[in-house]
Each structure stands twice: as structure tokens, then as C-alpha cells.
VOGU-3710 file (C-alpha; in Angstrom, 3 decimals, decimal comma):
1> mcssgpdstt> 154,534/116,817/98,304  157,600/117,971/100,168  157,943/117,395/103,861  160,673/117,770/106,403  158,756/115,876/109,073  160,563/113,351/111,254  159,542/110,376/109,112  160,329/112,011/105,765  163,588/111,171/104,051  164,671/114,787/104,548
11> glllrfaatg> 163,939/114,552/108,264  165,852/111,281/108,593  168,824/112,587/106,617  169,091/115,847/108,541  168,844/114,028/111,862  171,453/111,481/110,807  173,781/114,261/109,668  173,372/116,024/113,016  173,545/113,049/115,371  174,964/110,072/113,468
21> ntqdfraihd> 172,024/107,996/114,713  172,358/104,607/113,033  168,613/103,939/113,225  167,963/106,983/111,063  170,475/105,803/108,498  169,027/102,273/108,614  165,631/103,762/107,736  167,167/105,641/104,782  169,008/102,485/103,714  165,888/100,321/103,874
31> ryrpivlgwa> 163,843/102,937/102,047  166,258/103,620/99,164  168,285/100,460/98,644  165,467/98,799/96,638  165,116/101,973/94,574  168,809/102,214/93,671  168,916/98,484/92,987  165,876/98,506/90,701  167,016/101,714/88,998  170,458/100,290/88,184
41> ircgftreea> 168,845/97,151/86,768  166,525/99,350/84,669  169,681/101,012/83,338  170,985/97,679/82,053  173,227/96,435/84,858  173,117/92,875/86,115  171,694/92,134/89,551  175,208/91,667/90,957  176,436/94,937/89,460  173,310/96,725/90,686
51> ediaqetllr> 173,909/95,389/94,201  177,393/96,938/94,140  176,020/100,250/92,864  173,376/100,306/95,609  175,949/99,528/98,296  178,359/102,206/97,083  175,562/104,765/96,746  174,418/104,283/100,329  177,970/104,371/101,638  178,464/107,725/99,918
61> vadnadrfdp> 175,135/108,976/101,289  176,343/108,152/104,802  179,752/109,743/104,199  178,293/112,931/102,708  175,128/113,406/104,763  176,553/116,518/106,423  176,817/118,149/102,976  173,129/117,795/102,221  171,288/121,135/102,137  167,518/120,927/101,554
71> krgstsawll> 167,514/124,582/100,471  169,523/123,638/97,384  167,185/120,931/96,122  165,049/117,951/97,023  166,346/114,978/98,938  165,447/112,673/96,067  167,448/114,796/93,614  170,452/114,737/95,971  170,226/110,959/96,334  169,875/110,584/92,576
81> siarrclqda> 172,997/112,700/91,994  175,005/110,336/94,210  173,485/107,239/92,615  174,178/108,644/89,143  177,875/109,136/89,977  178,111/105,596/91,342  176,425/104,240/88,224  178,755/106,174/85,957  181,789/105,028/87,963  180,592/101,444/87,549
91> arshqrernr> 180,106/102,035/83,814  183,641/103,413/83,421  185,099/100,545/85,438  183,206/98,045/83,318  184,406/99,759/80,144  188,051/99,655/81,282  187,749/95,953/82,044  186,264/95,234/78,640  188,960/97,270/76,916  191,631/95,242/78,704
101> qtlpesrwae> 189,975/92,134/77,338  189,898/93,660/73,824  186,156/93,125/73,630  183,732/95,315/71,656  182,729/98,675/73,101  180,550/98,308/76,155  176,956/99,455/76,177  177,696/101,067/79,557  179,772/103,764/77,900  176,628/105,582/76,779
111> laghddlaar> 175,123/105,791/80,263  176,886/109,000/81,227  174,819/110,876/78,685  171,434/109,320/79,373  168,763/112,000/79,721  166,201/109,550/81,070  168,081/108,465/84,201  165,965/110,845/86,292  162,758/109,554/84,722  163,805/105,980/85,459
121> weqecrqtvl> 164,614/107,010/89,039  161,184/108,615/89,478  159,502/105,530/88,062  161,427/103,266/90,424  160,506/105,471/93,410  156,821/105,316/92,533  156,850/101,563/91,941  158,644/100,993/95,255  156,073/103,093/97,107  153,250/101,220/95,398
131> aravdglrrs> 154,779/97,835/96,255  155,162/98,885/99,898  151,559/100,082/99,967  150,351/96,733/98,602  152,436/94,930/101,245  150,818/97,153/103,856  147,397/96,327/102,444  148,114/92,628/102,848  149,201/93,082/106,467  146,553/95,533/107,628
141> trcdektiaa> 143,314/94,230/106,135  141,309/91,065/106,070  141,221/91,097/102,280  142,055/87,642/100,969  144,767/87,149/98,382  142,275/86,694/95,557  140,692/90,074/96,340  144,102/91,757/96,422  145,159/90,025/93,199  141,980/91,261/91,497
151> firfalqees> 142,671/94,798/92,728  146,293/94,764/91,529  145,414/93,456/88,093  142,366/95,693/87,609  143,373/98,983/89,265  147,152/98,918/88,874  147,847/96,797/85,806  144,683/97,901/83,973  143,611/94,428/82,858  139,996/93,888/81,879
161> aqsiardlgl> 137,520/92,897/84,584  136,323/90,047/82,375  139,742/88,404/82,024  140,478/88,821/85,738  137,116/87,327/86,691  137,735/84,373/84,396  141,264/83,742/85,694  140,418/84,091/89,390  137,016/82,398/89,381  135,168/85,593/90,310
171> sveqvyvaks> 132,220/87,422/88,841  132,869/90,729/87,082  130,929/92,433/89,870  133,272/90,876/92,449  136,253/92,344/90,599  134,729/95,823/90,876  133,961/95,253/94,566  137,557/94,110/95,144  138,844/97,312/93,573  136,553/99,513/95,654
181> rcvdhirpll> 137,357/97,701/98,885  141,122/97,779/98,371  141,208/101,408/97,206  139,594/102,499/100,471  142,294/100,675/102,453  145,319/101,508/100,323  144,704/105,251/99,924  145,894/106,237/103,439  148,881/103,903/103,119  149,883/105,567/99,851
191> erlqaeyele> 149,454/109,044/101,321  151,720/108,185/104,263  154,375/106,594/102,057  154,295/109,447/99,546  154,925/111,842/102,434  157,832/109,713/103,677  159,388/109,553/100,215  158,338/113,153/99,482  156,648/112,278/96,199  154,197/114,742/94,702
//
């Protein structure tokens, strides 16, 4: 799904590039900071290092927004290219520091050649969207926390209905009802978020 609507990342980025509107950039920041952070952690960086990578990535996005051209590729791919450079810069910096300390070769040195960085990025995007949809489910429905917990474990984490029922004090039938009820509510939330993030 690719959209250049006003709420899509492409729409926000193009508007920010044209007007410098800080609210548009804040929306991009809030949408992608958790993704860059989680992605860097997935790549083996500490939380503190990942925070620095996320900050530098978003600074570079702001500084280079006027260079973004949606005709040359997706917004997500453009953001990933910036995040990848920031990650590799952090890896090189870390390697230089370790070399100065005469420590063994850093594991970061291999990151520049990782073929699965894009796959990790895609996974982080999808997990972030799913987490936001679950948060939206909590805020927008009267489903109690036990119902939502049953849905998450059964539909998203693929645990058995029997073990969930036992752990949560529900019947197996109630676990299936929880799934059905939550799916009906979360589907439109997911569709909206997937359009915003431009996920297919």
C-alpha cells in the first residue's frame, strides 16, 4: 500500500520539505523514532547507542527532507538509507574507540555488510504498527484487559487456546470470542496505520 495522502509519511515529509512545518516533522519523528530505536537494538547496539542512532537519523531526515523524491523510491526505503548510514557511522566510531583501547575486533565492524538490515527494518515497522494498533484497541473499545491479553496471545503470539484459558481463568470458548471481538475492532485501526506507514 503506497499513499501520498496528507497523513501518510510521504505526505508529511513532502509538506515538511515545502513548508518547514514543525508539526509535520514532529509526526514523522513520533512515527519513526521507535522504529529506528528498535531496529538499532535488533542490530546489536545497546539502548544508549540506539538512542543516539535514532536521534542522528531524525536530524539527518530533517536536514535532507528537501532531497527526498518519491519518484525515486519509497519513503521507508529513503528513511532506511539514512538510518543505515547512521548505524554504520556508529559502528565505525565504536570500532575506532575499541582499537584505541587495543581491545578485540568489534562485532560492529560486520554491520556494514549485513544483507538483513532491510528485513530487520521491515519487521520493526510491522511490529511498531501492530503495537500502535493494540494501543488504539485499548483506548477505543470497552474490551477489558483480560480479553485483549487473550487476543494478543492467541491471534498474535499464536499460543494455544487451552494454555491461554488456563492462565487467564477463561474458558476456551471465551478465548475464541475474545479473538473474534478484538479482530473486528483492530482491523480498521491496522488499515489506517498501514496507510500512514505505507506498508503493503
